[in-house]
mmCIF file of the C-alpha atoms, coordinates in Angstrom:
data_MODEL
# 
_entry.id   MODEL 
# 
loop_
_atom_site.group_PDB 
_atom_site.id 
_atom_site.type_symbol 
_atom_site.label_atom_id 
_atom_site.label_alt_id 
_atom_site.label_comp_id 
_atom_site.label_asym_id 
_atom_site.label_entity_id 
_atom_site.label_seq_id 
_atom_site.pdbx_PDB_ins_code 
_atom_site.Cartn_x 
_atom_site.Cartn_y 
_atom_site.Cartn_z 
_atom_site.occupancy 
_atom_site.B_iso_or_equiv 
_atom_site.pdbx_formal_charge 
_atom_site.auth_seq_id 
_atom_site.auth_comp_id 
_atom_site.auth_asym_id 
_atom_site.auth_atom_id 
_atom_site.pdbx_PDB_model_num 
ATOM 1   C CA . UNK A 1 1   ? 33.360 14.912  3.950   1.00 0.00 ? 1   UNK A CA 1 
ATOM 2   C CA . UNK A 1 2   ? 34.977 18.514  3.546   1.00 0.00 ? 2   UNK A CA 1 
ATOM 3   C CA . UNK A 1 3   ? 35.266 21.193  6.053   1.00 0.00 ? 3   UNK A CA 1 
ATOM 4   C CA . UNK A 1 4   ? 36.418 24.616  5.023   1.00 0.00 ? 4   UNK A CA 1 
ATOM 5   C CA . UNK A 1 5   ? 36.807 28.231  6.640   1.00 0.00 ? 5   UNK A CA 1 
ATOM 6   C CA . UNK A 1 6   ? 38.473 31.260  6.779   1.00 0.00 ? 6   UNK A CA 1 
ATOM 7   C CA . UNK A 1 7   ? 41.857 31.832  8.668   1.00 0.00 ? 7   UNK A CA 1 
ATOM 8   C CA . UNK A 1 8   ? 41.723 34.838  11.086  1.00 0.00 ? 8   UNK A CA 1 
ATOM 9   C CA . UNK A 1 9   ? 43.771 37.712  10.473  1.00 0.00 ? 9   UNK A CA 1 
ATOM 10  C CA . UNK A 1 10  ? 44.841 36.277  6.686   1.00 0.00 ? 10  UNK A CA 1 
ATOM 11  C CA . UNK A 1 11  ? 42.568 38.572  4.489   1.00 0.00 ? 11  UNK A CA 1 
ATOM 12  C CA . UNK A 1 12  ? 41.423 35.894  1.726   1.00 0.00 ? 12  UNK A CA 1 
ATOM 13  C CA . UNK A 1 13  ? 42.884 33.092  3.146   1.00 0.00 ? 13  UNK A CA 1 
ATOM 14  C CA . UNK A 1 14  ? 40.983 29.670  3.959   1.00 0.00 ? 14  UNK A CA 1 
ATOM 15  C CA . UNK A 1 15  ? 42.018 26.451  5.181   1.00 0.00 ? 15  UNK A CA 1 
ATOM 16  C CA . UNK A 1 16  ? 39.669 23.043  3.777   1.00 0.00 ? 16  UNK A CA 1 
ATOM 17  C CA . UNK A 1 17  ? 40.030 19.261  5.365   1.00 0.00 ? 17  UNK A CA 1 
ATOM 18  C CA . UNK A 1 18  ? 38.806 16.462  3.436   1.00 0.00 ? 18  UNK A CA 1 
ATOM 19  C CA . UNK A 1 19  ? 38.189 12.884  4.247   1.00 0.00 ? 19  UNK A CA 1 
ATOM 20  C CA . UNK A 1 20  ? 36.241 10.070  2.722   1.00 0.00 ? 20  UNK A CA 1 
ATOM 21  C CA . UNK A 1 21  ? 35.910 5.851   2.780   1.00 0.00 ? 21  UNK A CA 1 
ATOM 22  C CA . UNK A 1 22  ? 34.819 3.494   0.442   1.00 0.00 ? 22  UNK A CA 1 
ATOM 23  C CA . UNK A 1 23  ? 34.215 -0.229  0.219   1.00 0.00 ? 23  UNK A CA 1 
ATOM 24  C CA . UNK A 1 24  ? 34.899 -1.653  -3.598  1.00 0.00 ? 24  UNK A CA 1 
ATOM 25  C CA . UNK A 1 25  ? 34.140 -4.701  -4.740  1.00 0.00 ? 25  UNK A CA 1 
ATOM 26  C CA . UNK A 1 26  ? 36.038 -5.912  -7.588  1.00 0.00 ? 26  UNK A CA 1 
ATOM 27  C CA . UNK A 1 27  ? 36.491 -9.441  -9.307  1.00 0.00 ? 27  UNK A CA 1 
ATOM 28  C CA . UNK A 1 28  ? 35.326 -11.217 -6.469  1.00 0.00 ? 28  UNK A CA 1 
ATOM 29  C CA . UNK A 1 29  ? 37.505 -9.402  -3.894  1.00 0.00 ? 29  UNK A CA 1 
ATOM 30  C CA . UNK A 1 30  ? 36.888 -6.535  -1.655  1.00 0.00 ? 30  UNK A CA 1 
ATOM 31  C CA . UNK A 1 31  ? 39.133 -3.477  -0.877  1.00 0.00 ? 31  UNK A CA 1 
ATOM 32  C CA . UNK A 1 32  ? 38.900 -0.623  2.086   1.00 0.00 ? 32  UNK A CA 1 
ATOM 33  C CA . UNK A 1 33  ? 39.895 3.097   0.739   1.00 0.00 ? 33  UNK A CA 1 
ATOM 34  C CA . UNK A 1 34  ? 40.666 5.631   2.591   1.00 0.00 ? 34  UNK A CA 1 
ATOM 35  C CA . UNK A 1 35  ? 40.825 9.170   1.131   1.00 0.00 ? 35  UNK A CA 1 
ATOM 36  C CA . UNK A 1 36  ? 42.602 12.045  3.192   1.00 0.00 ? 36  UNK A CA 1 
ATOM 37  C CA . UNK A 1 37  ? 44.219 15.533  2.979   1.00 0.00 ? 37  UNK A CA 1 
ATOM 38  C CA . UNK A 1 38  ? 43.339 19.295  2.660   1.00 0.00 ? 38  UNK A CA 1 
ATOM 39  C CA . UNK A 1 39  ? 43.712 22.551  0.837   1.00 0.00 ? 39  UNK A CA 1 
ATOM 40  C CA . UNK A 1 40  ? 44.995 26.223  1.935   1.00 0.00 ? 40  UNK A CA 1 
ATOM 41  C CA . UNK A 1 41  ? 43.788 28.595  -0.683  1.00 0.00 ? 41  UNK A CA 1 
ATOM 42  C CA . UNK A 1 42  ? 42.946 32.292  -1.518  1.00 0.00 ? 42  UNK A CA 1 
ATOM 43  C CA . UNK A 1 43  ? 39.454 33.409  -2.502  1.00 0.00 ? 43  UNK A CA 1 
ATOM 44  C CA . UNK A 1 44  ? 38.715 36.620  -4.468  1.00 0.00 ? 44  UNK A CA 1 
ATOM 45  C CA . UNK A 1 45  ? 35.504 37.946  -5.854  1.00 0.00 ? 45  UNK A CA 1 
ATOM 46  C CA . UNK A 1 46  ? 36.292 36.049  -9.324  1.00 0.00 ? 46  UNK A CA 1 
ATOM 47  C CA . UNK A 1 47  ? 38.320 33.380  -8.828  1.00 0.00 ? 47  UNK A CA 1 
ATOM 48  C CA . UNK A 1 48  ? 40.304 31.035  -5.922  1.00 0.00 ? 48  UNK A CA 1 
ATOM 49  C CA . UNK A 1 49  ? 43.897 29.549  -5.993  1.00 0.00 ? 49  UNK A CA 1 
ATOM 50  C CA . UNK A 1 50  ? 45.414 27.201  -3.812  1.00 0.00 ? 50  UNK A CA 1 
ATOM 51  C CA . UNK A 1 51  ? 47.568 24.136  -2.919  1.00 0.00 ? 51  UNK A CA 1 
ATOM 52  C CA . UNK A 1 52  ? 46.414 20.473  -2.028  1.00 0.00 ? 52  UNK A CA 1 
ATOM 53  C CA . UNK A 1 53  ? 47.589 17.854  -0.688  1.00 0.00 ? 53  UNK A CA 1 
ATOM 54  C CA . UNK A 1 54  ? 45.881 14.328  -0.574  1.00 0.00 ? 54  UNK A CA 1 
ATOM 55  C CA . UNK A 1 55  ? 47.021 10.498  1.077   1.00 0.00 ? 55  UNK A CA 1 
ATOM 56  C CA . UNK A 1 56  ? 44.842 7.741   -0.532  1.00 0.00 ? 56  UNK A CA 1 
ATOM 57  C CA . UNK A 1 57  ? 45.468 4.011   0.660   1.00 0.00 ? 57  UNK A CA 1 
ATOM 58  C CA . UNK A 1 58  ? 43.717 0.862   -0.862  1.00 0.00 ? 58  UNK A CA 1 
ATOM 59  C CA . UNK A 1 59  ? 43.818 -2.264  0.987   1.00 0.00 ? 59  UNK A CA 1 
ATOM 60  C CA . UNK A 1 60  ? 46.464 -4.531  -1.093  1.00 0.00 ? 60  UNK A CA 1 
ATOM 61  C CA . UNK A 1 61  ? 47.121 -1.716  -3.508  1.00 0.00 ? 61  UNK A CA 1 
ATOM 62  C CA . UNK A 1 62  ? 49.557 0.341   -1.754  1.00 0.00 ? 62  UNK A CA 1 
ATOM 63  C CA . UNK A 1 63  ? 49.204 4.468   -1.116  1.00 0.00 ? 63  UNK A CA 1 
ATOM 64  C CA . UNK A 1 64  ? 49.318 7.470   -3.573  1.00 0.00 ? 64  UNK A CA 1 
ATOM 65  C CA . UNK A 1 65  ? 49.987 10.750  -2.484  1.00 0.00 ? 65  UNK A CA 1 
ATOM 66  C CA . UNK A 1 66  ? 49.481 13.908  -4.566  1.00 0.00 ? 66  UNK A CA 1 
ATOM 67  C CA . UNK A 1 67  ? 50.333 17.200  -3.830  1.00 0.00 ? 67  UNK A CA 1 
ATOM 68  C CA . UNK A 1 68  ? 49.994 20.300  -6.230  1.00 0.00 ? 68  UNK A CA 1 
ATOM 69  C CA . UNK A 1 69  ? 48.190 23.589  -7.378  1.00 0.00 ? 69  UNK A CA 1 
ATOM 70  C CA . UNK A 1 70  ? 44.714 24.364  -8.483  1.00 0.00 ? 70  UNK A CA 1 
ATOM 71  C CA . UNK A 1 71  ? 42.796 27.221  -9.404  1.00 0.00 ? 71  UNK A CA 1 
ATOM 72  C CA . UNK A 1 72  ? 39.354 28.266  -10.682 1.00 0.00 ? 72  UNK A CA 1 
ATOM 73  C CA . UNK A 1 73  ? 37.919 31.393  -12.634 1.00 0.00 ? 73  UNK A CA 1 
ATOM 74  C CA . UNK A 1 74  ? 34.213 32.526  -12.726 1.00 0.00 ? 74  UNK A CA 1 
ATOM 75  C CA . UNK A 1 75  ? 32.937 33.479  -16.255 1.00 0.00 ? 75  UNK A CA 1 
ATOM 76  C CA . UNK A 1 76  ? 29.389 34.641  -15.282 1.00 0.00 ? 76  UNK A CA 1 
ATOM 77  C CA . UNK A 1 77  ? 27.509 31.259  -15.115 1.00 0.00 ? 77  UNK A CA 1 
ATOM 78  C CA . UNK A 1 78  ? 30.541 29.178  -15.931 1.00 0.00 ? 78  UNK A CA 1 
ATOM 79  C CA . UNK A 1 79  ? 33.367 28.270  -13.617 1.00 0.00 ? 79  UNK A CA 1 
ATOM 80  C CA . UNK A 1 80  ? 36.786 26.902  -15.154 1.00 0.00 ? 80  UNK A CA 1 
ATOM 81  C CA . UNK A 1 81  ? 39.087 24.994  -13.367 1.00 0.00 ? 81  UNK A CA 1 
ATOM 82  C CA . UNK A 1 82  ? 42.543 23.722  -13.376 1.00 0.00 ? 82  UNK A CA 1 
ATOM 83  C CA . UNK A 1 83  ? 44.762 21.415  -11.554 1.00 0.00 ? 83  UNK A CA 1 
ATOM 84  C CA . UNK A 1 84  ? 48.250 19.805  -11.167 1.00 0.00 ? 84  UNK A CA 1 
ATOM 85  C CA . UNK A 1 85  ? 51.123 18.519  -9.350  1.00 0.00 ? 85  UNK A CA 1 
ATOM 86  C CA . UNK A 1 86  ? 53.155 15.480  -8.313  1.00 0.00 ? 86  UNK A CA 1 
ATOM 87  C CA . UNK A 1 87  ? 52.398 11.934  -7.438  1.00 0.00 ? 87  UNK A CA 1 
ATOM 88  C CA . UNK A 1 88  ? 53.719 9.508   -5.369  1.00 0.00 ? 88  UNK A CA 1 
ATOM 89  C CA . UNK A 1 89  ? 53.003 5.778   -5.418  1.00 0.00 ? 89  UNK A CA 1 
ATOM 90  C CA . UNK A 1 90  ? 54.214 3.486   -2.601  1.00 0.00 ? 90  UNK A CA 1 
ATOM 91  C CA . UNK A 1 91  ? 53.788 -0.148  -0.565  1.00 0.00 ? 91  UNK A CA 1 
ATOM 92  C CA . UNK A 1 92  ? 52.887 -2.018  -4.021  1.00 0.00 ? 92  UNK A CA 1 
ATOM 93  C CA . UNK A 1 93  ? 54.812 -3.473  -6.435  1.00 0.00 ? 93  UNK A CA 1 
ATOM 94  C CA . UNK A 1 94  ? 54.358 -0.314  -8.888  1.00 0.00 ? 94  UNK A CA 1 
ATOM 95  C CA . UNK A 1 95  ? 55.528 2.260   -6.377  1.00 0.00 ? 95  UNK A CA 1 
ATOM 96  C CA . UNK A 1 96  ? 57.106 5.345   -8.212  1.00 0.00 ? 96  UNK A CA 1 
ATOM 97  C CA . UNK A 1 97  ? 56.645 8.798   -8.975  1.00 0.00 ? 97  UNK A CA 1 
ATOM 98  C CA . UNK A 1 98  ? 55.128 10.936  -11.297 1.00 0.00 ? 98  UNK A CA 1 
ATOM 99  C CA . UNK A 1 99  ? 52.750 13.824  -12.365 1.00 0.00 ? 99  UNK A CA 1 
ATOM 100 C CA . UNK A 1 100 ? 49.109 15.012  -12.923 1.00 0.00 ? 100 UNK A CA 1 
ATOM 101 C CA . UNK A 1 101 ? 46.964 17.781  -14.564 1.00 0.00 ? 101 UNK A CA 1 
ATOM 102 C CA . UNK A 1 102 ? 43.040 18.368  -15.117 1.00 0.00 ? 102 UNK A CA 1 
ATOM 103 C CA . UNK A 1 103 ? 41.035 20.680  -16.429 1.00 0.00 ? 103 UNK A CA 1 
ATOM 104 C CA . UNK A 1 104 ? 37.234 21.135  -16.048 1.00 0.00 ? 104 UNK A CA 1 
ATOM 105 C CA . UNK A 1 105 ? 34.158 23.469  -17.043 1.00 0.00 ? 105 UNK A CA 1 
ATOM 106 C CA . UNK A 1 106 ? 31.002 23.652  -15.001 1.00 0.00 ? 106 UNK A CA 1 
ATOM 107 C CA . UNK A 1 107 ? 28.206 25.753  -16.192 1.00 0.00 ? 107 UNK A CA 1 
ATOM 108 C CA . UNK A 1 108 ? 25.205 26.710  -14.375 1.00 0.00 ? 108 UNK A CA 1 
ATOM 109 C CA . UNK A 1 109 ? 22.182 27.169  -16.324 1.00 0.00 ? 109 UNK A CA 1 
ATOM 110 C CA . UNK A 1 110 ? 20.024 27.855  -13.422 1.00 0.00 ? 110 UNK A CA 1 
ATOM 111 C CA . UNK A 1 111 ? 21.431 28.741  -9.852  1.00 0.00 ? 111 UNK A CA 1 
ATOM 112 C CA . UNK A 1 112 ? 20.776 25.079  -8.411  1.00 0.00 ? 112 UNK A CA 1 
ATOM 113 C CA . UNK A 1 113 ? 22.174 22.944  -11.366 1.00 0.00 ? 113 UNK A CA 1 
ATOM 114 C CA . UNK A 1 114 ? 25.478 22.659  -12.452 1.00 0.00 ? 114 UNK A CA 1 
ATOM 115 C CA . UNK A 1 115 ? 26.854 20.355  -15.578 1.00 0.00 ? 115 UNK A CA 1 
ATOM 116 C CA . UNK A 1 116 ? 30.419 19.697  -15.539 1.00 0.00 ? 116 UNK A CA 1 
ATOM 117 C CA . UNK A 1 117 ? 32.767 18.426  -17.995 1.00 0.00 ? 117 UNK A CA 1 
ATOM 118 C CA . UNK A 1 118 ? 36.512 17.156  -16.977 1.00 0.00 ? 118 UNK A CA 1 
ATOM 119 C CA . UNK A 1 119 ? 39.461 15.656  -18.138 1.00 0.00 ? 119 UNK A CA 1 
ATOM 120 C CA . UNK A 1 120 ? 42.164 14.139  -15.733 1.00 0.00 ? 120 UNK A CA 1 
ATOM 121 C CA . UNK A 1 121 ? 45.807 12.685  -16.546 1.00 0.00 ? 121 UNK A CA 1 
ATOM 122 C CA . UNK A 1 122 ? 48.459 11.180  -14.735 1.00 0.00 ? 122 UNK A CA 1 
ATOM 123 C CA . UNK A 1 123 ? 51.607 9.469   -15.174 1.00 0.00 ? 123 UNK A CA 1 
ATOM 124 C CA . UNK A 1 124 ? 53.802 7.377   -12.825 1.00 0.00 ? 124 UNK A CA 1 
ATOM 125 C CA . UNK A 1 125 ? 57.100 6.115   -13.278 1.00 0.00 ? 125 UNK A CA 1 
ATOM 126 C CA . UNK A 1 126 ? 57.370 2.969   -11.365 1.00 0.00 ? 126 UNK A CA 1 
ATOM 127 C CA . UNK A 1 127 ? 60.357 0.995   -9.640  1.00 0.00 ? 127 UNK A CA 1 
ATOM 128 C CA . UNK A 1 128 ? 59.084 -2.392  -10.958 1.00 0.00 ? 128 UNK A CA 1 
ATOM 129 C CA . UNK A 1 129 ? 57.425 -3.509  -13.859 1.00 0.00 ? 129 UNK A CA 1 
ATOM 130 C CA . UNK A 1 130 ? 57.196 -6.884  -14.249 1.00 0.00 ? 130 UNK A CA 1 
ATOM 131 C CA . UNK A 1 131 ? 59.589 -9.801  -14.192 1.00 0.00 ? 131 UNK A CA 1 
ATOM 132 C CA . UNK A 1 132 ? 61.877 -8.554  -16.917 1.00 0.00 ? 132 UNK A CA 1 
ATOM 133 C CA . UNK A 1 133 ? 61.966 -4.913  -16.804 1.00 0.00 ? 133 UNK A CA 1 
ATOM 134 C CA . UNK A 1 134 ? 63.150 -3.139  -14.061 1.00 0.00 ? 134 UNK A CA 1 
ATOM 135 C CA . UNK A 1 135 ? 60.808 0.262   -14.749 1.00 0.00 ? 135 UNK A CA 1 
ATOM 136 C CA . UNK A 1 136 ? 57.642 1.020   -16.185 1.00 0.00 ? 136 UNK A CA 1 
ATOM 137 C CA . UNK A 1 137 ? 55.398 3.196   -17.001 1.00 0.00 ? 137 UNK A CA 1 
ATOM 138 C CA . UNK A 1 138 ? 51.666 3.874   -15.483 1.00 0.00 ? 138 UNK A CA 1 
ATOM 139 C CA . UNK A 1 139 ? 49.442 6.051   -17.677 1.00 0.00 ? 139 UNK A CA 1 
ATOM 140 C CA . UNK A 1 140 ? 45.887 7.149   -16.504 1.00 0.00 ? 140 UNK A CA 1 
ATOM 141 C CA . UNK A 1 141 ? 43.478 9.504   -18.418 1.00 0.00 ? 141 UNK A CA 1 
ATOM 142 C CA . UNK A 1 142 ? 39.734 9.887   -17.257 1.00 0.00 ? 142 UNK A CA 1 
ATOM 143 C CA . UNK A 1 143 ? 37.071 11.808  -19.361 1.00 0.00 ? 143 UNK A CA 1 
ATOM 144 C CA . UNK A 1 144 ? 33.970 12.566  -16.969 1.00 0.00 ? 144 UNK A CA 1 
ATOM 145 C CA . UNK A 1 145 ? 30.538 14.391  -17.688 1.00 0.00 ? 145 UNK A CA 1 
ATOM 146 C CA . UNK A 1 146 ? 28.299 14.726  -14.607 1.00 0.00 ? 146 UNK A CA 1 
ATOM 147 C CA . UNK A 1 147 ? 25.682 17.029  -13.269 1.00 0.00 ? 147 UNK A CA 1 
ATOM 148 C CA . UNK A 1 148 ? 24.207 18.379  -9.602  1.00 0.00 ? 148 UNK A CA 1 
ATOM 149 C CA . UNK A 1 149 ? 20.817 19.735  -8.633  1.00 0.00 ? 149 UNK A CA 1 
ATOM 150 C CA . UNK A 1 150 ? 20.397 21.246  -5.377  1.00 0.00 ? 150 UNK A CA 1 
ATOM 151 C CA . UNK A 1 151 ? 16.767 20.287  -5.031  1.00 0.00 ? 151 UNK A CA 1 
ATOM 152 C CA . UNK A 1 152 ? 16.343 21.672  -1.446  1.00 0.00 ? 152 UNK A CA 1 
ATOM 153 C CA . UNK A 1 153 ? 17.507 25.141  -0.792  1.00 0.00 ? 153 UNK A CA 1 
ATOM 154 C CA . UNK A 1 154 ? 16.309 24.845  2.645   1.00 0.00 ? 154 UNK A CA 1 
ATOM 155 C CA . UNK A 1 155 ? 17.849 21.841  3.414   1.00 0.00 ? 155 UNK A CA 1 
ATOM 156 C CA . UNK A 1 156 ? 21.139 21.717  1.401   1.00 0.00 ? 156 UNK A CA 1 
ATOM 157 C CA . UNK A 1 157 ? 20.771 18.506  -0.218  1.00 0.00 ? 157 UNK A CA 1 
ATOM 158 C CA . UNK A 1 158 ? 21.675 17.795  -3.827  1.00 0.00 ? 158 UNK A CA 1 
ATOM 159 C CA . UNK A 1 159 ? 21.575 14.648  -6.295  1.00 0.00 ? 159 UNK A CA 1 
ATOM 160 C CA . UNK A 1 160 ? 24.722 14.547  -8.424  1.00 0.00 ? 160 UNK A CA 1 
ATOM 161 C CA . UNK A 1 161 ? 25.455 11.842  -10.946 1.00 0.00 ? 161 UNK A CA 1 
ATOM 162 C CA . UNK A 1 162 ? 27.896 11.060  -14.097 1.00 0.00 ? 162 UNK A CA 1 
ATOM 163 C CA . UNK A 1 163 ? 29.831 9.031   -16.197 1.00 0.00 ? 163 UNK A CA 1 
ATOM 164 C CA . UNK A 1 164 ? 33.652 8.411   -16.558 1.00 0.00 ? 164 UNK A CA 1 
ATOM 165 C CA . UNK A 1 165 ? 35.574 6.969   -19.101 1.00 0.00 ? 165 UNK A CA 1 
ATOM 166 C CA . UNK A 1 166 ? 38.868 5.610   -17.778 1.00 0.00 ? 166 UNK A CA 1 
ATOM 167 C CA . UNK A 1 167 ? 41.956 4.642   -19.947 1.00 0.00 ? 167 UNK A CA 1 
ATOM 168 C CA . UNK A 1 168 ? 44.319 2.899   -18.275 1.00 0.00 ? 168 UNK A CA 1 
ATOM 169 C CA . UNK A 1 169 ? 47.845 2.102   -20.088 1.00 0.00 ? 169 UNK A CA 1 
ATOM 170 C CA . UNK A 1 170 ? 50.046 -0.019  -17.615 1.00 0.00 ? 170 UNK A CA 1 
ATOM 171 C CA . UNK A 1 171 ? 53.303 -1.069  -18.884 1.00 0.00 ? 171 UNK A CA 1 
ATOM 172 C CA . UNK A 1 172 ? 52.172 -0.812  -22.494 1.00 0.00 ? 172 UNK A CA 1 
ATOM 173 C CA . UNK A 1 173 ? 49.077 -3.100  -21.521 1.00 0.00 ? 173 UNK A CA 1 
ATOM 174 C CA . UNK A 1 174 ? 45.900 -1.146  -22.371 1.00 0.00 ? 174 UNK A CA 1 
ATOM 175 C CA . UNK A 1 175 ? 42.357 -1.403  -20.442 1.00 0.00 ? 175 UNK A CA 1 
ATOM 176 C CA . UNK A 1 176 ? 39.450 1.081   -20.149 1.00 0.00 ? 176 UNK A CA 1 
ATOM 177 C CA . UNK A 1 177 ? 36.456 1.116   -17.941 1.00 0.00 ? 177 UNK A CA 1 
ATOM 178 C CA . UNK A 1 178 ? 33.261 2.743   -17.752 1.00 0.00 ? 178 UNK A CA 1 
ATOM 179 C CA . UNK A 1 179 ? 32.069 4.016   -14.528 1.00 0.00 ? 179 UNK A CA 1 
ATOM 180 C CA . UNK A 1 180 ? 28.801 5.423   -13.704 1.00 0.00 ? 180 UNK A CA 1 
ATOM 181 C CA . UNK A 1 181 ? 27.828 7.179   -10.467 1.00 0.00 ? 181 UNK A CA 1 
ATOM 182 C CA . UNK A 1 182 ? 24.920 8.475   -8.060  1.00 0.00 ? 182 UNK A CA 1 
ATOM 183 C CA . UNK A 1 183 ? 24.754 10.174  -4.991  1.00 0.00 ? 183 UNK A CA 1 
ATOM 184 C CA . UNK A 1 184 ? 23.578 12.624  -2.462  1.00 0.00 ? 184 UNK A CA 1 
ATOM 185 C CA . UNK A 1 185 ? 25.190 15.560  -1.108  1.00 0.00 ? 185 UNK A CA 1 
ATOM 186 C CA . UNK A 1 186 ? 24.724 17.855  1.909   1.00 0.00 ? 186 UNK A CA 1 
ATOM 187 C CA . UNK A 1 187 ? 25.607 21.542  2.262   1.00 0.00 ? 187 UNK A CA 1 
ATOM 188 C CA . UNK A 1 188 ? 25.225 23.531  5.592   1.00 0.00 ? 188 UNK A CA 1 
ATOM 189 C CA . UNK A 1 189 ? 24.207 26.591  5.397   1.00 0.00 ? 189 UNK A CA 1 
ATOM 190 C CA . UNK A 1 190 ? 21.540 28.589  2.923   1.00 0.00 ? 190 UNK A CA 1 
ATOM 191 C CA . UNK A 1 191 ? 22.161 29.637  -0.764  1.00 0.00 ? 191 UNK A CA 1 
ATOM 192 C CA . UNK A 1 192 ? 22.052 27.908  -4.323  1.00 0.00 ? 192 UNK A CA 1 
ATOM 193 C CA . UNK A 1 193 ? 24.305 25.312  -5.800  1.00 0.00 ? 193 UNK A CA 1 
ATOM 194 C CA . UNK A 1 194 ? 26.363 27.992  -7.601  1.00 0.00 ? 194 UNK A CA 1 
ATOM 195 C CA . UNK A 1 195 ? 26.835 29.748  -4.020  1.00 0.00 ? 195 UNK A CA 1 
ATOM 196 C CA . UNK A 1 196 ? 27.996 26.628  -2.335  1.00 0.00 ? 196 UNK A CA 1 
ATOM 197 C CA . UNK A 1 197 ? 30.558 25.893  -4.852  1.00 0.00 ? 197 UNK A CA 1 
ATOM 198 C CA . UNK A 1 198 ? 32.114 29.304  -5.131  1.00 0.00 ? 198 UNK A CA 1 
ATOM 199 C CA . UNK A 1 199 ? 31.871 30.563  -1.451  1.00 0.00 ? 199 UNK A CA 1 
ATOM 200 C CA . UNK A 1 200 ? 31.757 27.162  0.715   1.00 0.00 ? 200 UNK A CA 1 
ATOM 201 C CA . UNK A 1 201 ? 33.920 24.416  0.455   1.00 0.00 ? 201 UNK A CA 1 
ATOM 202 C CA . UNK A 1 202 ? 35.535 23.922  -2.992  1.00 0.00 ? 202 UNK A CA 1 
ATOM 203 C CA . UNK A 1 203 ? 34.008 22.423  -5.860  1.00 0.00 ? 203 UNK A CA 1 
ATOM 204 C CA . UNK A 1 204 ? 34.343 18.470  -5.510  1.00 0.00 ? 204 UNK A CA 1 
ATOM 205 C CA . UNK A 1 205 ? 36.496 18.271  -8.617  1.00 0.00 ? 205 UNK A CA 1 
ATOM 206 C CA . UNK A 1 206 ? 39.359 20.354  -7.343  1.00 0.00 ? 206 UNK A CA 1 
ATOM 207 C CA . UNK A 1 207 ? 40.741 18.777  -4.497  1.00 0.00 ? 207 UNK A CA 1 
ATOM 208 C CA . UNK A 1 208 ? 43.147 15.917  -5.349  1.00 0.00 ? 208 UNK A CA 1 
ATOM 209 C CA . UNK A 1 209 ? 43.294 13.655  -8.565  1.00 0.00 ? 209 UNK A CA 1 
ATOM 210 C CA . UNK A 1 210 ? 41.069 11.191  -10.399 1.00 0.00 ? 210 UNK A CA 1 
ATOM 211 C CA . UNK A 1 211 ? 43.849 8.466   -9.560  1.00 0.00 ? 211 UNK A CA 1 
ATOM 212 C CA . UNK A 1 212 ? 43.781 6.378   -6.883  1.00 0.00 ? 212 UNK A CA 1 
ATOM 213 C CA . UNK A 1 213 ? 46.226 4.142   -5.108  1.00 0.00 ? 213 UNK A CA 1 
ATOM 214 C CA . UNK A 1 214 ? 46.514 1.011   -7.071  1.00 0.00 ? 214 UNK A CA 1 
ATOM 215 C CA . UNK A 1 215 ? 45.506 2.959   -10.433 1.00 0.00 ? 215 UNK A CA 1 
# 
């Protein structure tokens, strides 16, 4: 869930609080994942800029904290988005620090339909690679494309889905994953999808990073 609102007495300034929970299954194992954080941002007629902090924790995989900046700019029916900042991983054998960057473009071909393409990159220099190396490098790149359709403006309910190709380079051992996702999203208040994503809570892509604890 995400909740955003203006800060009284500070023109254009807003705050948002984010939180989500996931239960993951992988290789006959399961893990609980919590993601908590918030953003402080200024909203203008044609753009929004701000700072963001997210704390992510996964069972048996440690934690990952990101702190960074983000911006979005409106070009007619298109929204361009950028974000970047600092990463800190701890609580596992691959703890360390690094940076992340990302860019995305959303097009509203009708006010209630958004198609988004994005690229996320992150790199963490760890304190422990394996039994023979004292330090190592973890690099994650994610290419994504997705769509969201607000099929009920009256109730603020949308259907979203998409595809992500994850490329992971962990101590020079490369793997990849194909991830498909689908879900429902609920916006409070009336308006089109374009209105909600430009005037309400931040576009779902902006807060945080595509990299999670445990990479």
